[in-house]
C-alpha positions in Angstrom: 30.8 -30.3 30.3 28.7 -29.1 27.3 25.0 -29.0 27.6 22.6 -28.8 24.6 20.0 -26.1 24.7 17.0 -26.5 22.1 16.6 -23.3 20.2 14.0 -22.3 17.7 14.0 -19.6 15.0 10.4 -19.0 13.8 11.1 -17.1 10.6 9.8 -17.4 7.1 11.8 -20.7 7.1 11.9 -21.9 10.7 15.0 -23.4 12.0 15.6 -25.6 14.9 18.9 -24.7 16.3 20.5 -27.0 19.1 23.2 -25.2 20.8 26.2 -27.1 22.7 27.4 -24.8 25.4 28.8 -24.8 28.9 26.2 -23.8 31.6 28.9 -21.5 33.2 28.9 -19.5 30.1 27.1 -16.1 29.8 23.9 -15.8 28.2 25.7 -13.3 25.8 27.8 -16.3 24.6 24.6 -18.2 23.8 23.4 -15.2 21.6 26.7 -15.4 19.7 26.6 -19.1 19.1 23.0 -18.7 17.8 24.1 -15.9 15.4 26.9 -18.2 14.2 24.6 -21.0 13.4 22.2 -18.6 11.7 24.8 -17.3 9.5 26.2 -20.7 8.6 22.7 -21.4 7.3 22.6 -18.3 5.0 20.7 -16.0 7.4 23.5 -13.3 7.4 20.8 -10.7 7.5 20.2 -11.5 11.2 22.3 -9.3 13.6 23.1 -10.0 17.3 21.8 -6.7 18.2 18.3 -7.8 16.9 17.8 -10.6 19.3 15.8 -10.9 22.4 15.9 -14.2 24.3 13.2 -15.5 26.7 13.3 -18.4 29.0 10.1 -20.5 28.9 9.1 -24.1 29.8 5.5 -24.6 28.6 5.7 -24.9 24.7 6.3 -28.5 23.4 8.8 -29.0 20.6 6.2 -30.8 18.6 4.4 -30.3 16.3 7.0 -28.7 14.1 4.6 -26.7 12.0 3.4 -24.7 14.8 6.4 -24.3 17.0 6.7 -20.7 15.8 3.2 -19.8 17.0 3.8 -21.3 20.4 7.1 -19.4 20.9 5.4 -16.0 19.8 2.4 -16.7 22.3 4.9 -17.4 25.1 6.8 -14.0 24.3 3.5 -12.1 24.6 3.0 -13.5 28.2 6.5 -14.1 29.2 7.5 -14.3 32.9 9.1 -11.0 34.2 12.3 -12.9 35.2 12.8 -14.8 32.0 15.2 -12.4 30.2 18.7 -13.7 30.4 21.8 -11.6 31.4 24.5 -11.8 29.0 27.3 -11.7 31.7 25.7 -14.9 33.4 26.9 -18.4 32.7 24.4 -21.0 31.1 24.8 -22.9 34.3 23.4 -19.9 36.3 20.6 -19.7 34.0 20.0 -23.5 33.6 21.4 -24.9 37.0 19.8 -28.2 36.2 20.9 -28.1 32.5 18.7 -27.9 29.4 15.0 -29.0 29.3 14.3 -32.6 28.7 14.1 -34.0 25.3 11.0 -32.5 23.5 11.3 -29.2 24.8 13.1 -26.2 23.1 15.7 -24.0 24.9 15.7 -21.0 22.5 13.1 -19.8 20.0 14.2 -16.8 17.8 11.9 -14.2 16.4 14.1 -11.7 14.5 12.8 -8.0 14.1 14.6 -7.7 10.7 14.4 -10.0 7.8 16.1 -9.5 4.4 18.4 -6.7 3.5 15.4 -4.4 3.1 14.8 -4.3 6.9 18.5 -4.2 8.1 18.6 -0.4 8.2 15.6 -0.2 10.6 17.5 -1.4 13.5 20.6 0.2 15.3 23.1 -0.8 17.9 20.7 0.5 20.3 18.6 -2.6 20.3 20.5 -4.9 22.7 20.1 -8.8 22.6 17.3 -9.9 24.8 17.5 -13.4 26.1 14.8 -14.8 28.2 14.0 -17.9 30.0 11.2 -19.8 28.5 9.0 -22.8 29.0 7.6 -23.6 25.6 7.0 -27.3 25.1 8.2 -28.8 21.9 5.2 -31.4 21.7 2.6 -32.0 20.4 3.7 -31.7 16.7 0.4 -30.6 15.4 -0.1 -27.7 17.8 3.3 -26.3 18.3 2.6 -22.9 16.8 -0.8 -22.1 18.8 0.9 -23.3 22.0 3.8 -20.9 21.6 1.5 -18.0 20.8 -0.6 -18.7 23.9 2.5 -18.8 26.0 3.6 -15.4 24.5 0.2 -14.0 25.2 0.4 -15.1 28.8 4.1 -15.1 29.4 5.3 -14.5 33.1 6.3 -11.0 33.9 10.0 -12.1 34.8 10.6 -14.3 31.8 12.9 -11.9 30.1 16.6 -12.9 30.6 19.3 -10.7 32.0 22.3 -10.7 29.8 24.7 -10.3 32.7 23.6 -13.7 34.2 25.0 -17.1 33.3 22.8 -19.8 31.9 23.2 -21.7 35.3 21.7 -18.6 37.0 18.7 -18.7 34.7 18.4 -22.4 34.5 19.5 -23.7 38.1 18.3 -27.1 37.2 19.6 -27.1 33.5 17.5 -27.2 30.3 14.0 -28.5 30.3 14.7 -31.5 28.2 14.2 -33.0 24.8 10.4 -32.3 24.8 10.3 -28.6 25.6 11.7 -25.2 24.5 14.0 -23.5 26.8 14.4 -19.9 25.2 12.3 -17.9 22.9 14.1 -15.2 20.9 12.3 -12.1 20.0 13.3 -8.7 18.5 13.4 -5.3 20.2 10.3 -3.9 18.3 6.9 -5.1 19.4 8.5 -8.1 21.2 8.2 -10.4 18.3 8.6 -10.3 14.5 6.5 -13.2 13.1 6.8 -14.7 9.7 3.8 -16.7 8.8 4.4 -18.4 5.5 5.8 -15.0 4.1 8.3 -12.5 5.4 6.8 -9.3 6.9 8.4 -5.9 6.3 7.3 -4.1 9.4 6.9 -4.6 13.1 3.8 -6.0 14.5 2.9 -6.3 18.2 2.3 -9.9 19.6 -1.4 -9.1 20.1 -1.8 -8.2 16.5 0.0 -11.4 15.5 -2.5 -13.5 17.6 -5.4 -11.7 16.0 -3.9 -12.1 12.6 -4.0 -15.9 13.0 -7.8 -15.7 12.3 -7.4 -13.1 9.6 -7.6 -14.7 6.0 -5.9 -11.7 4.7 -2.8 -11.8 7.2 -0.5 -13.6 4.8 -1.5 -11.2 2.0 -0.9 -8.1 4.1 2.5 -9.4 5.0 3.4 -9.6 1.3 2.0 -6.1 0.6 3.9 -4.6 3.5 7.1 -6.0 2.2 6.5 -4.7 -1.2 5.6 -1.2 -0.1 8.8 -0.9 2.0 11.0 -2.1 -0.9 9.3 0.3 -3.3 9.8 3.4 -1.0 13.3 2.4 -0.1 14.1 2.5 -3.9 12.7 6.1 -4.0 16.0 7.3 -2.4 18.0 8.7 -5.3 21.7 8.9 -5.4 21.7 12.0 -7.5 20.5 15.6 -6.3 17.1 16.5 -7.6 18.6 19.4 -9.4 21.1 17.2 -11.2 18.4 14.8 -12.2 16.1 17.4 -13.9 19.0 19.1 -15.5 20.0 15.9 -17.4 17.3 14.3 -19.8 19.1 10.9 -19.4 18.8 10.9 -15.5 15.2 12.2 -15.8 14.3 9.5 -18.1 15.9 6.8 -15.8 13.6 8.0 -12.9 10.4 8.7 -14.8 10.5 6.5 -17.9 8.0 3.5 -17.0 10.4 1.2 -18.8 13.2 1.9 -16.4 14.0 -1.1 -14.1 16.3 0.9 -11.9 13.7 2.9 -9.9 10.1 2.4 -8.9 7.4 3.9 -10.9 6.8 7.7 -10.8 3.9 8.6 -13.0 3.7 12.2 -14.1 1.1 11.5 -16.9 3.7 9.8 -19.2 2.0 7.7 -20.3 -0.7 7.8 -17.6 -1.3 7.3 -14.0 -4.2 7.0 -11.6 -5.7 10.4 -10.5 -4.0 11.1 -7.2 -7.1 12.7 -5.7 -9.0 9.5 -5.4 -6.6 8.6 -2.5 -7.1 11.4 -0.3 -10.2 13.7 0.4 -8.1 16.8 1.0 -6.6 16.5 -2.5 -10.1 15.8 -3.9 -11.4 18.9 -2.4 -8.6 21.1 -3.7 -9.4 19.8 -7.3 -13.0 20.6 -6.9 -12.1 24.1 -5.6 -9.7 24.8 -8.6 -12.2 23.3 -11.1 -15.0 25.6 -9.8 -13.1 28.6 -8.3 -16.2 30.7 -8.2 -17.3 28.8 -5.1 -14.2 29.9 -3.3 -14.8 33.2 -1.5 -12.0 35.7 -1.2 -11.9 39.3 0.3 -10.2 42.5 -0.6 -6.8 41.7 1.1 -6.8 38.3 -0.7 -7.2 39.9 -4.0 -4.5 42.7 -3.4 -2.0 40.2 -2.3 -2.7 38.2 -5.5 -2.4 41.3 -7.7 1.1 42.1 -6.1 2.2 38.6 -6.7 1.4 38.9 -10.4 3.3 42.2 -10.4 6.3 40.4 -9.1 5.9 37.3 -11.3 6.0 39.2 -14.6 9.3 41.0 -13.8 12.6 39.8 -14.8 15.2 39.0 -12.1 19.0 38.4 -12.3 18.6 35.0 -10.4 16.2 32.7 -8.4 17.2 34.2 -5.1 16.1 37.6 -6.3 12.7 36.3 -7.4 12.2 34.3 -4.2 12.9 37.4 -2.0 10.1 39.2 -3.9 7.4 36.7 -3.7 8.3 34.8 -0.4 6.2 36.9 2.1 3.2 37.1 -0.4 3.3 33.4 -0.8 3.4 32.8 2.9 0.5 35.1 3.5 -1.6 33.6 0.8 -1.0 29.9 1.9 -1.7 31.0 5.6 1.5 29.8 7.2 5.2 30.7 7.0 7.1 28.2 4.8 10.6 26.9 5.2 12.3 28.6 2.3 15.6 27.4 1.1 18.5 29.3 -0.7 18.3 26.6 -3.4 14.8 27.9 -4.7 12.5 25.6 -2.8 10.1 25.9 0.1 7.9 23.6 2.1 4.9 23.9 4.5 4.4 21.5 7.4 6.2 20.5 10.5 6.8 16.8 11.0 5.4 15.8 7.7 5.3 18.1 4.6 2.1 19.3 3.2 3.1 21.5 0.4 6.2 21.7 -1.7 7.2 24.6 -3.9 9.9 24.7 -6.5 11.1 28.0 -8.0 12.8 28.5 -11.4 13.7 32.2 -12.5 12.8 31.6 -16.1 11.9 29.0 -18.8 14.4 26.6 -20.1 17.2 27.2 -17.6 17.8 24.6 -14.9 15.0 22.2 -15.8 11.3 22.1 -15.0 10.0 23.3 -11.6 7.3 20.7 -11.3 9.5 17.9 -12.2 11.9 18.9 -9.7 9.2 19.2 -6.9 8.2 15.6 -7.8 11.9 14.4 -7.4 12.1 16.4 -4.1 8.9 14.8 -2.9 9.9 11.4 -3.9 13.4 11.6 -2.2 12.0 13.1 1.0 9.3 10.4 1.6 11.9 7.7 1.3 13.8 9.0 4.3 14.4 6.7 7.2 12.6 9.2 9.5 9.3 8.7 7.8 9.4 4.7 7.6 7.2 4.5 10.7 4.4 6.2 8.9 4.6 4.3 5.6 1.9 1.8 6.6 -0.4 4.4 7.8 -0.4 7.2 5.0 0.2 7.6 1.4 2.1 10.9 1.9 -0.5 13.2 0.1 1.1 16.5 -0.8 0.6 19.5 -3.0 3.3 20.4 -5.4 3.7 24.0 -6.6 5.9 24.7 -9.7 6.8 28.4 -10.1 8.7 29.3 -13.3 8.8 33.1 -14.0 5.1 34.2 -14.4 4.0 30.5 -14.8 2.1 28.9 -11.7 1.5 25.0 -11.9 -0.3 23.2 -9.2 -0.1 19.4 -8.8 -0.9 16.8 -6.2 0.9 13.6 -5.4 0.5 10.5 -3.5 2.6 7.4 -3.0 1.0 4.0 -2.8 4.2 2.1 -3.9 4.2 3.9 -7.3 4.1 7.7 -7.1 1.2 9.3 -8.8 1.3 13.0 -9.7 -1.8 14.8 -11.1 -1.5 18.3 -12.5 -4.6 20.2 -11.6 -3.9 23.8 -12.8 -1.5 25.8 -14.9 -1.7 29.7 -14.9 0.1 32.0 -17.1 -0.1 35.2 -15.2 -0.1 38.5 -17.0 -1.3 42.1 -16.5 -3.0 44.3 -19.1 -6.5 43.7 -20.3 -7.4 41.0 -17.8 -5.3 41.9 -14.9 -8.4 42.4 -12.6 -9.9 38.9 -13.6 -6.5 37.2 -13.2 -5.9 38.7 -9.8 -9.3 37.5 -8.6 -8.8 34.0 -9.9 -5.3 33.8 -8.4 -6.6 34.8 -5.1 -9.2 32.1 -5.3 -6.4 29.6 -6.2 -4.3 30.4 -3.2 -7.3 30.4 -1.0 -8.0 26.9 -2.1 -4.4 25.9 -1.4 -4.7 27.5 2.2 -7.8 25.3 2.7 -6.0 22.3 1.4 -3.1 22.9 3.7 -5.5 23.0 6.8 -7.1 19.7 5.6 -3.9 18.0 5.1 -2.7 19.2 8.5 -5.7 17.6 10.1 -5.1 14.5 8.1 -1.4 14.3 9.2 -2.3 14.9 12.8 -3.9 11.5 12.8 -1.2 10.0 10.9 1.4 11.1 13.5 -0.6 9.3 16.1 -0.6 6.3 13.9 -4.5 6.4 13.9 -5.3 5.2 10.3 -5.4 1.3 10.0 -2.3 -0.1 8.5 -2.2 -0.5 4.8 -5.5 1.5 4.5 -3.3 4.1 2.7 -2.9 1.9 -0.4 -6.5 2.0 -1.2 -8.8 4.9 -2.4 -10.4 7.4 -0.2 -12.5 9.1 -2.7 -14.7 12.2 -2.4 -18.2 12.3 -4.0 -18.7 14.9 -6.7 -22.2 15.5 -5.3 -21.7 16.3 -1.5 -25.2 15.0 -0.8 -24.3 11.5 -2.2 -23.2 9.3 0.6 -20.3 6.8 -0.3 -20.6 3.3 0.8 -18.8 2.2 3.9 -15.9 0.0 2.7 -12.9 -1.9 4.3 -10.6 -2.6 1.4 -8.9 -6.0 1.5 -6.9 -6.7 -1.6 -5.6 -5.2 -4.8 -6.7 -6.7 -8.2 -4.7 -6.9 -11.4 -6.3 -5.3 -14.6 -7.7 -8.8 -15.4 -9.5 -8.9 -12.0 -7.2 -11.4 -10.3 -6.0 -10.9 -6.6 -2.4 -10.0 -6.4 -0.1 -9.8 -3.6 2.1 -7.2 -5.6 1.7 -3.6 -5.6 -0.5 -2.8 -8.9 1.0 -0.2 -11.3 -1.8 2.1 -12.5 0.4 3.9 -14.8 -0.8 2.6 -18.1 -4.5 1.3 -17.3 -8.1 2.6 -17.6 -9.5 1.2 -14.5 -8.5 0.2 -10.8 -10.0 -2.6 -9.0 -10.1 -3.9 -5.4 -11.7 -6.4 -3.1 -13.4 -5.0 -0.1 -16.0 -5.6 2.7 -19.2 -3.7 2.3 -20.8 -2.8 5.5 -24.6 -3.5 5.5 -27.3 -1.9 7.4 -27.8 -4.8 9.6 -24.4 -4.8 11.1 -23.1 -7.5 8.8 -20.7 -7.1 5.9 -20.2 -8.7 2.5 -17.3 -9.1 0.1 -17.6 -6.7 -3.0 -15.5 -5.6 -5.9 -14.8 -1.8 -6.0 -14.0 -0.5 -9.3 -12.8 3.1 -10.5 -13.2 3.9 -14.3 -13.8 7.0 -16.5 -16.9 5.5 -18.2 -19.7 3.3 -17.0 -23.2 2.5 -17.9 -25.2 2.1 -14.7 -28.4 1.4 -16.4 -27.2 -1.5 -18.3 -25.7 -3.0 -15.2 -28.9 -2.7 -13.2 -31.0 -4.2 -15.9 -28.9 -7.4 -16.1 -28.4 -7.5 -12.3 -32.1 -7.5 -11.8 -32.4 -10.3 -14.2 -29.4 -12.3 -12.6 -27.1 -11.8 -15.4 -24.8 -9.4 -13.6 -23.5 -9.0 -10.1 -25.6 -7.1 -7.8 -24.8 -3.4 -8.1 -24.6 -1.7 -4.7 -23.3 1.7 -5.7 -22.4 3.6 -8.9 -21.5 7.4 -8.6 -19.1 10.1 -9.7 -16.1 10.8 -7.6 -13.3 13.7 -7.7 -10.8 12.5 -10.3 -13.5 12.6 -13.0 -14.1 8.9 -12.3 -17.1 6.5 -11.6 -16.9 4.5 -8.4 -18.7 1.2 -8.8 -19.4 -1.4 -6.0 -20.7 -4.7 -6.8 -20.8 -8.2 -5.5 -17.8 -10.5 -5.8 -18.9 -13.9 -7.1 -17.1 -17.2 -7.2 -16.5 -17.4 -10.9 -14.2 -18.1 -13.8 -14.1 -16.2 -17.0 -14.7 -18.1 -20.2 -11.3 -16.9 -21.2 -9.8 -18.9 -18.2 -11.9 -21.8 -19.2 -10.4 -21.8 -22.7 -6.9 -21.3 -21.5 -7.1 -24.3 -19.2 -9.0 -26.3 -21.9 -12.1 -26.6 -19.8 -15.3 -27.2 -21.7 -17.5 -24.2 -21.9 -21.1 -25.4 -21.0 -23.8 -24.5 -23.8 -25.9 -22.9 -21.0 -23.3 -20.0 -21.2 -24.1 -19.0 -24.7 -27.9 -19.4 -24.0 -27.8 -17.2 -20.9 -25.6 -14.5 -22.5 -27.9 -14.4 -25.4 -30.8 -13.8 -22.9 -28.9 -11.1 -21.3 -28.0 -9.2 -24.6 -31.5 -9.4 -25.7 -32.6 -7.5 -22.4 -30.1 -4.8 -23.2 -31.2 -4.5 -26.9 -34.8 -4.0 -25.9 -33.6 -0.9 -24.2 -31.6 0.3 -27.2 -28.3 -0.5 -25.2 -25.2 -2.1 -26.9 -22.9 -3.9 -24.5 -20.0 -3.5 -27.0 -17.3 -5.5 -25.3 -18.6 -9.2 -25.2 -15.2 -10.7 -25.3 -14.6 -13.9 -23.3 -12.9 -12.2 -20.4 -16.1 -10.3 -19.6 -18.3 -13.5 -19.4 -18.1 -15.3 -16.1 -19.3 -18.7 -15.3 -20.4 -19.7 -11.8 -20.1 -23.4 -11.9 -21.8 -24.0 -8.6 -25.0 -22.3 -9.9 -24.6 -23.2 -13.5 -24.9 -19.5 -14.1 -23.3 -17.1 -16.5 -23.0 -13.5 -15.7 -21.6 -10.4 -17.6 -19.3 -7.9 -16.1 -17.6 -4.7 -17.3 -20.2 -2.2 -18.4 -17.6 0.5 -19.2 -18.2 0.7 -22.8 -22.2 -0.1 -22.9 -24.0 2.8 -24.8 -26.9 3.7 -26.9 -27.3 2.0 -30.2 -26.2 4.0 -33.3 -25.4 7.1 -30.9 -22.7 6.1 -28.4 -19.2 5.4 -29.7 -16.4 2.9 -28.8 -13.5 4.4 -26.9 -10.5 5.8 -29.0 -8.3 3.4 -27.0 -10.1 0.2 -28.4 -7.5 -2.3 -29.4 -7.9 -2.9 -33.1 -5.7 -6.1 -32.8 -8.4 -7.8 -30.9 -11.1 -9.8 -32.6 -14.0 -7.6 -33.4 -16.8 -7.4 -35.8 -15.8 -5.9 -39.2 -16.9 -2.3 -38.6 -15.9 -2.0 -35.0 -13.2 0.7 -34.9 -11.9 3.2 -32.4 -14.4 6.1 -31.9 -16.8 4.2 -34.2 -20.6 4.2 -33.6 -21.9 1.2 -31.6 -24.4 -1.0 -33.2 -26.4 -4.0 -31.8 -25.1 -6.3 -34.5 -21.7 -6.0 -33.1 -23.0 -7.7 -29.8 -24.7 -10.4 -32.0 -21.4 -11.1 -34.0 -19.5 -11.5 -30.6 -22.5 -13.8 -29.4 -22.0 -16.1 -32.5 -18.2 -16.4 -31.5 -19.3 -17.4 -28.1 -21.7 -20.1 -29.4 -18.9 -21.5 -31.6 -16.8 -21.8 -28.4 -19.7 -23.7 -26.7 -20.4 -25.8 -29.8 -16.6 -26.9 -30.1 -17.1 -28.8 -26.8 -19.3 -31.2 -28.7 
């Protein structure tokens, strides 16, 4: 006689799966039936080895919209004997048959969603079926009930696959109003999908905490995007083949290519890699001011010997490598892993420094380019997947071509950003002494960076950094005495200042912006906007902020990467540009208040410069206009517009790239704003 077991699959699109099966069948057969049903509904990405089944009897079937939550809660606190043995019959597990109507028999939480995550599992993850008691009712609280059950599940709830269902359910399924079995994955017990699909594994405790986190869904989107981006870094061609072919190199590095994720080598641009890791920032500071790096006689002697080797001609790369290998190891402070192919790396579990060597110019491609391709391919390996959410893989890339030495740094925050810090053409002769001292300082700085990166990766290996914190900047102040604000980054913003759940490409922009929480002195926090840009007028911002015409400015300072870091209040606003797009009337008070703000700046001889509608915000709840984006603001008749000014935008007649800024330019734009407001009438 067939018995119906109520099963539930709490995925991105939850599925209720009633399975008709003999109670004398093994739990393993139930797993097979579940997989068949899932595949018939298009979920072919779900594999039988990914399943964990748990017997439960407390989570009601209704409400439908929260059944997933209740199942996850049950899994977290499942009974110790709830796991079903595949060799048992269903009558062994459910001797009294399925639960009564309203209760689910099986709930499925699958550890791998979408093709992206399929490779994360192996056949070593056996199916886990567990007895459960998750009620199906009430409808409006199904998800919370399941989560609570998971949080307090009995220790014996996991099912033994060798048992029959009648062993596990001696009295049969619970009935129509309750769940019988919750299915979880092998990683972290449950793989939740709340509105969106996740691309990593979370513990049930994290899931429950995430229910109260307003950024939980957003973070799940970002995780998925990050995994997808890094998976696509794995190239089918060898790095040496890529850099020896201009066509293949363009496929990988050209930002217009759609076949690969973005790898930015400065063509056309890219965010400074140093803003994402303090160790890299310190290296840049050391290389920008090498006089502060102390060296001794032994350091200088090794550097001199290196230059002597570098300027010689060798028959092949192997000969050049043999000559410099020991010197480089000694100067970096650790023996590297040198390969016959002409590359070396430093670091044990995670690489800290990559070196690519070419015997001479023009043959075999560019050493730095190949180091970048090597780096990108290595960080996409399966063995590093567990670190993806905890680090952005900061590394130093050294390109050696004959007597040329190039030092770059790289990070991966979805796109890969590479910043070249130094190029040296090493020669003897008139400046041999000075060149040796400078090279000694360069390698001392590299040795220091290696130690700093090692300390950083020691924490990463322990998975200490908070998940996804790696996607956000971790800058270092130019002035060591200046304390940076304590921030917890929350969201990425587009170039237009809009929150986005996609990875932002900073390859061809002039600013980077984020939403963050700023820790205040009284133990509270507030939501702020964090901006990184090459030019900013702090005085202009503070003048308008004090008058209420700009968001409160909490911090403005220089950070490594030759950028300003700005932290300001986030306000509930809409730009005038948005109001125009949606044909929303622009109140006359906007033009009046903007005019007051511009008058305040002009009294201080400051020209705002970019009074376009996207930089004017209207806070409807307060009937207040504020101005943002003080990147261009400068002194009247002295400061100049940026060379990158877009001449196709609507400007006053004499506004040109690198042209002098005048107050009348602001007044002209103010008249355009007044015309927009008057058009409402």
